[in-house]
C-alpha positions, -999 to +999 in steps of 0.1 A: +570-206-383+578-206-346+580-171-331+585-179-294+610-159-273+620-122-270+623-101-301+640-067-300+619-039-315+649-022-331+656+015-329+668+035-359+700+054-352+704+089-368+736+107-374+744+143-363+731+155-396+697+138-391+703+110-416+700+073-409+732+059-396+735+024-411+770+020-395+755+025-360+726+002-368+750-026-378+771-020-347+740-026-326+730-057-345+765-072-341+761-068-303+726-081-303+737-112-322+755-124-291+724-122-269+696-148-266+672-126-285+650-147-309+652-121-336+647-085-346+616-065-356+627-038-380+609-006-388+582-010-362+569+018-339+602+018-319+621+022-352+604+056-358+590+040-390+565+068-395+593+094-396+615+078-423+612+079-461+605+047-481+641+048-493+654+050-457+630+022-447+645-001-474+680+008-465+674-001-429+659-035-439+689-042-461+714-033-434+698-054-407+696-084-431+733-080-438+744-077-402+720-102-385+733-137-376+715-165-394+699-179-362+679-146-356+644-144-372+638-111-390+604-094-390+598-063-411+573-036-403+554-032-435+521-016-425+510+015-443+478+035-446+469+021-479+464-016-487+484-013-520+514+003-502+513-023-475+514-051-501+542-034-520+563-031-488+555-067-477+567-080-511+599-060-509+606-073-474+602-108-487+626-101-516+652-089-491+649-121-472+627-113-442+609-142-425+576-124-417+559-091-420+544-071-391+513-052-404+499-024-382+463-013-385+456+016-408+441+044-386+438+078-403+402+074-414+393+056-382+356+068-382+351+048-414+372+018-403+346-007-392+356-044-385+349-054-421+374-028-433+402-043-413+393-078-422+393-070-459+426-051-456+444-079-438+430-106-461+441-087-492+476-082-477+478-119-467+466-130-501+495-111-518+522-118-492+550-142-500+558-145-463+538-150-431+519-120-417+517-109-381+488-086-372+498-055-352+474-039-328+489-009-311+460+013-299+482+037-279+497+050-312+469+044-337+438+050-316+423+017-329+425-019-317+418-052-334+391-068-314+391-105-305+362-113-330+382-097-358+413-116-349+394-149-348+381-143-383+416-134-396+431-166-382+413-184-409+438-171-434+468-195-437+493-167-441+483-149-410+502-167-382+500-144-352+496-110-337+516-085-318+491-073-292+504-041-276+475-028-256+492-038-223+459-054-212+466-089-199+429-097-198+425-088-235+455-111-242+440-139-222+406-136-240+424-136-274+444-167-266+413-185-254+394-177-286+420-185-313+434-219-323+466-232-304+486-227-336+480-189-337+509-171-320+502-142-297+531-120-288+528-090-266+544-056-270+545-044-234+575-054-212+554-048-181+530-076-191+555-102-203+553-125-172+515-126-168+510-128-206+532-158-210+516-174-181+482-172-199+496-185-231+515-158-251+545-172-270+568-143-263+572-106-268+584-079-292+598-052-269+613-017-272+629-024-238+648-053-254+668-028-275+681-012-243+681-042-219+681-073-241+698-096-216+673-088-188+643-094-211+657-127-223+665-138-188+629-132-177+616-153-206+640-181-198+631-182-161+595-185-171+602-212-196+621-232-170+594-228-144+616-208-120+587-186-111+599-171-078+630-158-096+609-148-126+586-127-104+615-110-088+630-101-121+596-091-134+595-064-107+628-050-121+614-052-157+582-035-146+601-005-133+624-004-163+594-004-186+578+024-167+608+047-165+625+039-199+596+032-222+563+046-208+576+078-193+606+085-217+595+069-250+619+063-279+643+090-267+645+072-234+652+038-250+679+054-271+695+072-241+697+040-222+712+023-252+739+049-253+747+043-216+751+006-222+775+005-252+749+005-280+744+034-304+710+049-297+716+085-306+689+112-309+654+107-320+641+123-352+621+155-351+594+162-341+605+138-312+628+157-288+657+143-268+655+139-231+660+169-208+686+167-180+661+157-152+649+127-173+685+117-178+692+119-141+663+096-133+674+070-159+711+072-148+700+065-112+679+036-123+708+021-143+732+024-114+708+004-093+698-021-120+727-044-121+727-055-085+689-057-085+690-079-116+717-101-102+697-107-070+669-120-093 
């Protein structure tokens, strides 16, 4: 399965009563369908997956599957703390019709999680999975990272086809790409590193920023793909600032706020995450006012 391009790490809209708003989710998907996004990652970190129930998780997967156009690849976040739960969710995603599963590292018992633990976990999940598996290393949230040596061992499994590497460390990405086979697909999870990561061999990216600014993220990828590096570097500077202001400093509430300003339905985050305060909104509004001419100059 080819996973090149830009994938949106979808947000999960919540209604005023705090429940999942499937209508708002479908509204967003219908708009994303008209962009150059390669597909959607559902119930990953940006989707507030750790804050929803299993029933809500399934309802979101079903809604996205129903609304997504057929040319968009669908990847479901299925990672859980237990191997058994991860397998169950992966099988359910396959039944719904998802193309691949994104499986984050378990992390709660991290002092006990030696390399052999992760290797055994992922191999068991892959053995049971009806669909291809993407490893997911996101140390800023889990506190643990898949090391290059572990990833190399896991590439031996035919069902494990790639990794979302979200450390934001381009050197780490480069070392991983150099160590794995050319068929193994490395995607990055940091918008700030898209340009250098693709230049060292990453296939694409799964980005929270692509939920708020999908057109700009896709444009950057296309400029790189076409070899228009001067324009790509100029746009990368814009993306770098957007990533810092919207994602790094404001988090999921920031992504959702920018979505609201641009015609999508972001809404509020789910508690314990808090909405932005007025000063944060002012900074994002000022950036958005300057974004369009800056992007057009690129």
